[in-house]
N, C-alpha and C positions, 0 to 999 in steps of 0.2 A: 823805822821799821827794820827788823833784823834782816840780814843778808839772806838771799835765797840759797837754801841748801842744795847739795847735789841731788839730782833726781835719781832715786834708787829703784824705779819701776823695772828697768831692764834686769837688774840684779834679782829682784823678786820673781820676774818672769822665769828666769833660768833656774833659780833655786826651787821654785814650787812645781815646775813642769813635771819632773819625775814622780813626785809625790802624788800630784793630781792624776797623772797617767795611770799609776798603779791602782789607785782607788777606783777610777773609772773602769779599768779592766776588771776589777773584782766585782763591781756593780753589774757589769754586763754579763759576768759569768754566774752571778747569783740567781737563784730561782725566783721568779716573779712572785710578788706579794709575800716573800719570806721575811722573817725577822732579821736575818742577815742582811738582806738587801736594804731594808729600812734603816738599819744601823749604819751601813756603809754610806747611804745617802746623807744621813745625819752627820757623819764624819766629814764627808765632802763639803757640806755646808759650812762647818767650822773651819775647814782648811781654806775655803774661798774667803771667808771673813778675815782670816789671818793674812792671806795673800794680798787682799786689798788694803792692808794697813801700810802700804807704801806712801810716800809723801803725796799730798793732794795734787791732783792734776787739773781739777776744775773747781771753780767757786762761782756761785751766783753773784750778781752785782749787789743784791740786797744783803747777802751773807757777808760779802766783802765789806760793805759799809758798816754793818753791825760790829764786825771785828775791829775795824778802824776806830769806831766810836768807843769800843771797849778799851782799846789801846790808849786813847786820849783820856778817858775818864779814870783809868786805873794805872796810868803811867807804866804801861807794858808796851812791848814792841813786837807782838806776834805778826809774823808774815803768814797770811792765810795759806800759802802754798807750802809751808813747812810743817803744817799741822798733820797729826795722824790721830785716829780714833782712840787708841789705847791711852795716849798721854793727854789729849786735849778735849775730850768729849764733854767734860763738865766745867770748862773754864769760862764760858760766856753767858752764864745765867740761865734762869728757868722762866718759863711762861706757863700760866695757868690755862688748862684746857677747860673751856666753859661747859662742855658736855659731861666729862668725867670728873671734873673738879681736881684732877691730878696735875702736878707740875711736870712739864717736859722741858728738855733742853731747847734753847732758842736756836741753836745751830745743829743741823743734822748732817750726818755722813750718809747720803742716800746712794745706794747702788743704782746706777743709771739703768742697768739691766738687772732686774731682780735675781737674787741668787737662785731661786727656784727655776727660773728660765734658763740660767746657765747650766744647772744640773740637768734639766731636760735636754738641753742642747748636747751636752756630753754623752747622754744616754743613747743618742741616735745610733742605730745598729751599724750603719755603713760609714760612720765618721768617728774620728778620734781613736782609731785602732792602732796608731803608732805615736810615738813621743813627739815627732815633728809636727803632726797635726795639732796636738795639744799646745805646743809652744807657739805655733802660728796663731791660734785662737787667743792665747794670753797676750801676745804682743799687740793684738788688735783690740783687746778688751779695755774699755775706757775706765773701769774702776768706779770710784765714787765721786760725787759732786757735793761740795758743801752748800747746803741750802738752808733757808730759814724754816722754822716750824710752819709758818703760814704757807710757804711754797710747798712744803711736804704735804700739808693737808690738801692743797689745791691739786697737786699731782695725784694723790691717792683717791680723789673723788672718782675719777674715771680711768686712771691708768696705773693702778696699784700693781698689777701683775702682768700687764700685756705689753711691756716694753722689750724690744729685742735689739740686737746689734744694728739692725737696719732701721728701726723706727724710733729709738729713744731720743735722738737729737731733734727730730721734728716735733715729737711730743713735748719735750722741754721748751724749745724755742718758739714753736708756732702755736701749739695747742694750749699750753699752760702759761706761755709768755714768761718763761724763766730765762733771763739774759745771763749768759755764761762767760766768765773770764777764764782763759786757759793759762796753764803754767808757762808755756812758751809761745 
């Protein structure tokens, strides 16, 4: 397996903080239900997606095993903690969805706190009104976890949008029984 790359989350935290802060400030200043506010929130969603493209911090045990099996069968040496969405999302095969008959990736980069919840958090009136508060949130933000399609389906049955910074870990580990391996 390839050597573990340098963790670049801290670099991403600092680089994206001013960008996110300015968008959040603009959202808070925009008129409710306006086209401008809607577009700013859509922009923040994309920014958060790009922000979370730092090296993987967490991998479920099942996803880890699938990646190791892929390495063995394809003579590759991917380290699950070196993967990022933009480069690796289509590397590990597809699985057919029995309901829709569509093929989906077997490995998912799941935001442990849904992006919509993160946007709602940033929109709170008395929070995130300075750059330091945004940086503090990002430093504590867990990012994504590589999970299998099956684990994603199980997670989305009851917990698609109701995971927060305080609850996500319990939901993953206790409610849905996703065992997590951490980068460090």
